C-alpha positions in Angstrom: 145.6 10.7 -79.4 141.9 10.5 -80.7 140.9 13.6 -79.0 143.6 15.7 -80.6 142.9 14.1 -84.0 139.3 15.0 -83.6 140.2 18.6 -82.8 142.4 18.8 -86.0 139.8 17.2 -88.2 137.0 19.5 -87.1 139.2 22.5 -88.0 138.5 24.2 -84.7 141.5 26.5 -84.4 140.6 28.1 -81.0 140.3 24.7 -79.5 143.6 23.6 -81.1 145.4 26.7 -79.7 144.0 25.9 -76.2 145.2 22.3 -76.5 148.7 23.4 -77.6 149.0 26.0 -74.8 148.0 23.4 -72.2 150.4 20.9 -73.6 153.2 23.5 -73.5 152.5 24.5 -69.9 152.3 20.8 -68.9 155.6 20.0 -70.5 157.3 23.0 -68.8 155.8 22.2 -65.5 157.3 18.7 -65.8 160.6 20.3 -65.1 159.5 21.2 -61.5 161.6 19.9 -58.8 159.4 18.0 -56.3 155.7 18.1 -55.9 155.6 21.5 -54.3 157.8 23.4 -56.8 156.8 25.1 -60.1 159.4 26.4 -62.6 158.2 28.0 -65.8 160.7 29.6 -68.2 164.3 29.1 -69.5 166.7 28.3 -66.7 163.9 29.0 -64.1 164.4 27.3 -60.8 167.7 25.7 -61.6 166.1 22.3 -62.2 168.2 19.2 -61.4 170.2 21.1 -58.8 167.8 22.8 -56.5 166.7 20.8 -53.5 164.4 23.5 -52.1 160.7 23.1 -51.6 157.6 25.2 -52.2 159.5 27.4 -54.7 157.8 29.1 -57.7 159.8 30.6 -60.5 158.1 32.1 -63.5 160.2 33.9 -66.1 163.5 33.5 -67.9 166.4 33.0 -65.4 164.0 33.4 -62.5 165.8 31.7 -59.5 168.4 30.3 -61.9 171.0 29.7 -59.2 168.6 28.2 -56.6 170.2 25.4 -54.5 168.3 24.9 -51.3 166.1 27.9 -50.7 162.5 27.3 -49.7 159.2 29.1 -50.1 160.5 31.6 -52.7 158.4 33.2 -55.4 160.0 34.8 -58.4 157.9 36.2 -61.3 159.7 38.1 -64.0 162.9 38.1 -66.1 166.0 37.6 -63.8 163.8 37.8 -60.7 165.7 36.2 -57.7 168.4 35.4 -60.3 171.2 34.4 -58.0 169.2 33.3 -55.0 170.8 30.2 -53.6 169.7 29.4 -50.1 167.5 32.4 -49.2 164.0 31.6 -48.2 160.5 33.1 -48.1 161.3 35.8 -50.7 158.8 37.2 -53.1 160.1 39.0 -56.2 157.7 40.2 -58.9 159.1 42.2 -61.8 162.0 42.3 -64.1 165.3 42.2 -62.2 163.4 42.2 -58.9 165.8 40.9 -56.2 168.1 39.7 -59.0 171.1 40.0 -56.6 169.6 38.3 -53.6 171.7 35.3 -52.5 171.0 34.3 -49.0 168.6 37.1 -47.9 165.3 35.9 -46.7 161.7 37.1 -46.0 162.0 40.0 -48.6 159.1 41.2 -50.7 159.7 43.2 -53.9 157.2 44.2 -56.5 158.2 46.3 -59.5 160.9 46.4 -62.1 164.3 46.7 -60.4 162.9 46.7 -56.9 165.5 45.4 -54.4 167.7 44.7 -57.4 171.0 45.0 -55.5 169.9 43.2 -52.3 172.2 40.3 -51.4 171.9 39.2 -47.8 169.4 41.8 -46.5 166.4 40.3 -44.6 162.8 41.4 -44.0 162.7 44.2 -46.6 159.5 45.3 -48.4 159.9 47.2 -51.7 156.9 48.0 -53.9 157.4 50.2 -56.9 159.8 50.5 -59.8 163.4 50.8 -58.5 162.2 50.8 -54.9 165.3 50.2 -52.7 167.2 49.2 -55.8 170.6 50.0 -54.1 170.1 48.2 -50.8 172.6 45.3 -50.3 172.7 43.9 -46.8 170.4 46.0 -44.7 167.1 44.7 -43.4 163.7 45.7 -42.0 163.1 48.5 -44.5 159.8 49.3 -46.1 159.7 51.2 -49.4 156.5 51.9 -51.3 156.6 54.1 -54.4 158.8 54.9 -57.4 162.5 55.1 -56.3 161.5 55.0 -52.7 164.6 54.4 -50.5 166.5 54.2 -53.8 170.1 54.6 -52.4 169.6 53.2 -48.9 172.0 50.8 -47.3 170.7 51.5 -43.8 168.1 49.6 -42.0 164.7 50.0 -40.3 163.6 52.8 -42.7 160.0 53.4 -43.9 159.4 55.3 -47.1 155.9 55.7 -48.7 155.6 57.8 -51.8 157.4 58.5 -55.0 161.1 59.3 -54.2 160.5 59.2 -50.5 163.8 59.0 -48.7 165.3 58.5 -52.1 168.8 59.8 -51.3 169.1 58.1 -47.9 172.3 56.0 -47.8 173.3 54.9 -44.3 170.6 56.5 -42.2 168.5 54.2 -40.0 165.1 54.5 -38.4 163.8 57.2 -40.7 160.1 57.6 -41.8 159.2 59.5 -44.9 155.6 59.7 -46.1 154.7 61.6 -49.2 156.1 62.7 -52.5 159.9 63.3 -52.1 159.4 63.2 -48.3 162.7 63.3 -46.6 164.5 63.2 -49.9 167.4 65.4 -48.7 168.3 63.1 -45.8 171.5 61.2 -46.7 173.1 59.8 -43.5 170.7 61.1 -40.9 168.7 58.8 -38.6 165.5 58.7 -36.6 163.7 61.4 -38.6 160.0 61.6 -39.3 159.1 63.6 -42.4 155.5 63.7 -43.6 154.7 65.7 -46.7 157.9 67.6 -46.5 161.6 67.3 -47.4 164.2 68.7 -45.0 166.3 71.6 -46.1 169.3 69.3 -45.6 170.7 66.2 -43.9 169.5 66.0 -40.2 168.7 63.5 -37.4 166.2 63.1 -34.7 163.8 65.6 -36.3 160.0 65.6 -36.9 158.6 67.6 -39.8 155.0 67.6 -40.8 153.6 69.6 -43.8 155.1 72.1 -46.2 155.0 75.7 -44.9 154.6 77.0 -48.4 151.5 74.9 -48.9 149.8 74.2 -45.6 148.5 77.3 -43.9 146.4 75.8 -41.1 146.7 72.9 -38.7 144.1 71.1 -36.7 144.9 68.5 -34.0 142.2 66.5 -32.1 142.5 65.6 -28.5 144.0 69.0 -27.4 141.3 71.6 -27.0 139.5 71.2 -23.7 142.0 68.7 -22.3 143.6 69.9 -19.1 147.3 69.1 -18.4 147.8 70.4 -14.9 151.5 69.8 -14.7 152.4 70.8 -18.2 154.3 73.8 -19.7 153.5 76.1 -22.5 154.5 75.2 -26.1 156.0 77.9 -28.3 156.7 78.1 -32.0 159.5 80.1 -33.7 159.6 81.8 -37.1 160.8 78.5 -38.7 157.8 76.5 -37.4 159.8 74.7 -34.7 157.9 73.7 -31.6 159.4 73.7 -28.1 159.2 74.8 -24.5 161.1 77.4 -22.5 163.6 76.1 -19.9 164.3 78.0 -16.7 167.1 75.9 -15.1 170.4 77.5 -14.6 171.9 74.6 -16.5 170.7 76.2 -19.8 171.7 79.8 -19.0 174.7 82.1 -19.1 175.3 85.9 -18.6 172.8 85.9 -15.8 172.3 89.3 -14.2 169.7 91.3 -12.2 167.2 92.9 -14.5 167.6 96.3 -12.8 166.2 99.0 -15.0 165.7 96.9 -18.1 162.0 96.7 -17.4 161.4 100.4 -17.3 160.6 100.3 -21.1 157.3 98.7 -20.2 156.0 102.1 -19.0 156.3 103.3 -22.6 154.0 100.6 -24.1 150.4 101.3 -25.0 147.9 98.7 -23.9 145.0 98.5 -26.3 141.7 96.8 -26.9 140.9 95.4 -30.4 139.2 92.8 -32.5 140.8 90.6 -35.1 140.0 91.1 -38.8 137.6 88.7 -40.3 140.2 86.5 -42.1 141.9 85.9 -38.8 138.9 85.7 -36.5 137.1 82.5 -35.5 133.7 84.1 -35.9 133.2 85.3 -32.3 134.6 88.8 -33.0 135.2 89.1 -29.3 137.0 92.0 -27.7 140.7 91.4 -27.2 143.3 92.9 -24.9 147.0 93.3 -25.8 149.7 95.3 -27.5 150.6 96.2 -31.1 153.7 94.4 -32.2 155.0 97.2 -34.4 154.6 99.7 -31.5 156.5 97.4 -29.1 159.3 96.9 -31.6 160.0 100.6 -31.6 160.3 100.6 -27.8 162.1 97.2 -27.3 162.6 94.9 -30.3 163.6 92.1 -27.9 160.0 91.8 -26.9 158.8 91.1 -30.5 158.8 87.8 -32.5 159.5 88.5 -36.2 158.5 86.2 -39.1 160.8 84.8 -41.7 160.6 88.0 -43.8 161.5 90.2 -40.8 158.0 91.6 -40.2 156.7 92.0 -36.6 154.5 89.0 -36.0 153.6 89.0 -32.3 154.7 90.2 -28.9 156.6 87.9 -26.6 154.2 88.2 -23.7 156.0 85.5 -21.7 159.0 87.9 -21.4 156.7 90.7 -20.2 155.6 88.6 -17.2 159.1 88.6 -15.8 159.6 92.3 -16.6 156.3 93.1 -14.8 157.5 91.1 -11.8 160.7 93.2 -11.7 158.7 96.4 -11.8 156.4 95.2 -9.1 159.4 94.2 -6.9 161.0 97.6 -7.5 157.7 99.3 -6.6 157.5 97.1 -3.5 161.0 98.1 -2.5 160.1 101.8 -3.0 157.0 101.3 -0.9 159.1 99.6 1.8 161.5 102.5 1.8 158.7 105.1 1.8 156.9 103.3 4.7 160.2 103.3 6.6 160.6 107.0 6.0 157.0 107.6 7.0 157.6 105.7 10.2 160.7 107.7 10.9 158.9 110.9 10.2 156.1 109.8 12.4 158.5 109.0 15.3 160.2 112.3 14.8 156.8 114.1 15.0 155.9 112.2 18.1 159.2 113.1 19.7 158.7 116.7 18.6 155.2 116.7 20.0 156.4 115.4 23.3 159.0 118.1 23.5 156.4 120.7 22.6 154.2 119.5 25.4 157.0 119.8 27.8 157.8 123.3 26.6 154.1 124.3 26.9 153.9 122.9 30.4 157.1 124.8 31.4 155.7 128.0 30.0 152.4 127.6 31.7 154.2 126.9 35.0 156.2 130.2 34.7 153.1 132.1 33.9 151.4 130.9 37.1 154.4 131.8 39.4 153.8 135.3 41.2 156.2 138.0 40.3 158.2 139.7 43.1 157.2 143.4 43.7 159.5 146.0 42.3 161.6 147.7 45.0 
């Protein structure tokens, strides 16, 4: 090798090191199975046995059990260690997908990511230990340290450190943010953004942390008319919902009767909101004082989580006012009937009086007989 001898003779150590590195890589690459495979590292790619194509294994024991899988990429110690016939997998990191056997179309980046996956398909795990306990489930996406760590369910999406970390069998969950949805174990179909549920639950949407976020802005609402919609209400726990009026949802139904009389004890006021709670318009407002209403009828007041009067349930006052109006209407009807009866009686008495006056007048005009 004249070129090599010339390098040695000139004493150019950097050039010698480059030559040796290239020679080493070339000799290792010679172990590749087929023109489209590349296996670099001890036991990488299972040379001499694997019949797969377009596989790349870099690292000790990377794809060491490969038999017929195609289009796999393993980079790192024990990455895709026992993969046999699985295809289109990408595993980057120590122990990444080291248990995958026949699972396909999985992508894992990070030490221990998807490390227990065996036959699961279509999973994406990016981050150390992301989805490290998943075995057979598929279509999960985990991005972040320990994201979906314990999951064995499918179709979950977790983005953020420890997002949905304790989910085991739940499916269809979405957790975005640090520890988002981390208390969901077997619940399904939840969406948690920036918040962890107080416990296991299903079919629930939670956005934001009430101890952190104190204001919410949503575009596409203000100024948009929904002519057939209903009002949306919020309770002391931040849950949104609407009121239902169908008898299907009600029990203990009874006439309101005198329950609305307490409205007459309430004090309507005008006021302006203090500057921290005003939008800058400082306009004159009309309403009631929640604390005053609570003394008259606590059922008409919405209290916060600490038991403080927060606002008046004005929607209940509407029905109570209707009851009062109906009662007043009934009284007016009765009074009008009484007035009509009194009017008729007066007319009858007037007619009788006229007859009496006529009779008296007739007697006055009749000549009296002379006294004997």
